[in-house]
N, C-alpha and C positions, 0 to 999 in steps of 0.2 A: 442707552441711546437704540433706538432701534433702526439699522442700518439697513433691512430690507423696504422700510418705510421711504427712508432717506432717497434710495436709491431707483426706488418705484416712483416717487415724487418726482425725481431727476430726469430719469427716463420720459415720463409723461411731458414735461416741461420741454424737453428737445423734441418729441415728437410735436410739439404745437408748433414750436419753433419749425420743423421741416414742412408741416403742412401749411403754414403761411407762407413760407419758401416757396412751395409746391403752387399754390394759388395764385401768388404774384407770376411767377414764369409761365402758368399755361395760360394766363392773360395776355402777357408780352406775346407771347408763341401764338395763339390764336387771332390776336390784332395785327399780330405781322403779316398774316396773310394776305390783308387788305391794306397794306402799307403801299406806297408809291416807290419807284424803283429810279435808278439813275446809274450812268455810266461810273464805273469807280478803277481804280486801278490796283491789282492782287500784287501788292511789293513781295510778300514772303508768304511762304507756305514750308514749315518744317513739321517735320515727321521726329519722335523722340521718344524715349521708353524704350527699353530693348523689350525683343519679343524674338523666339525661336521660331522661324520661318524656315523651314525645309531644310531644318539641320543647322542652320545659321543666324547668329545674333543679329537683329536687325534694328534698327529704329523706325518703329510703326504702331507703337501702343499708342499714340497719343499725338493730338494735332494742335499747330498753333499756325496762325495767320495776322499777318498785316494788309490793312489795305486801306486806300485814301478817297475819297471822293469830296465832289463840291456841290454844294444847294445855295442858289441864287446869291453866287460868287464868293460865298465863303467855305473855306477847305476845311474837311472833318478829315480824321482816320479812326479806324475801327480794327477790332479783333476779334469780333464774334463770328465763327463761322456758323453756330445755329445756336437755339435758346437750350440745346440741350448737349449733354458731353457725347462727341464723337470717341468710339474707340475702336481697336482694331477689330474687323477689317474696315470698316467704314472710313478712317483717317486715310488706310493707302488707296481707298475708292475715291475719296476727295481731293487726294493728291495726285493721283492719275487724271482725272477730270481736270483739275486747276494747277496750272504750275505758275510759278513765279513770274514777276514782269510782265503781265499780263490784262488787259480790261476785264474787267469784270461784271456783271450786274449785283449791286446794291440794295438792299430792301431798307429804308429808313422811318423812323418815326415822325409825321408831317407835325407834330406838336412839340418834337423837340429831335430835332435832324441829328445830333451827336448820337443819337442811339439807333443803332444798325445791325444789321446780320444779311449773311450770305445765304442761307439756305432757311427761309422762314418756316413757321409752324411747328407742330409740335413732334416729336421719335414717332416714325409712323411704325416702328415695331412693337413701342409700350410706350404710349400717350401718357399712362395713367402712374408707370412707376412712380412716381413720387408720391404721389397721393397716399398711394399702398403702404410706401414705406414710414411714409408720417402719421397714418392712422393705426400701423402694426405699433410705432413706437408707443403711440398715446395708450390704444389697447393695454398692450404688456403692462405699461409703467400704470397704470389704473389698476390692473389685476394684481401685480405686485403690491401696490402701495395699500390696498383694499385689503389681501390676505394679510398683510402684514399689522394694519390698524386692527383687526377683531381679533388678530391673533395666532393665526393659522401656520403663520412662519414668522420666523424671528425672535 
């Protein structure tokens, strides 16, 4: 049994999965920039995940949101702050800008109003990071599998 061939193949397949997810997320994020908006109600903003801030362990690493909105007389709820993962310090910045129990602008998909987000678009600091990770996974997996196939490793 050629373990490096199996590992390389699995890594390449996982990279393909990551690329598919990256492409879908990218399309939604870009499309969300042109989605219509509606007034919504931000029901909960919660920071969680301990982080050492100024020598004190505080919940700040990750962010959870819950909001509700109405489209054409139908009530919807959402929990997507953005199409990318917000991590510290962006989580704290979001929580400081948007406190619970307040009105908020909700961007919604006109084709499926149940899909919504509070901050549309790509991550402004690293818009292509998911593509890079997926590509690296595929490339690394293919290299390992190829080297195992031709007998250089394994």
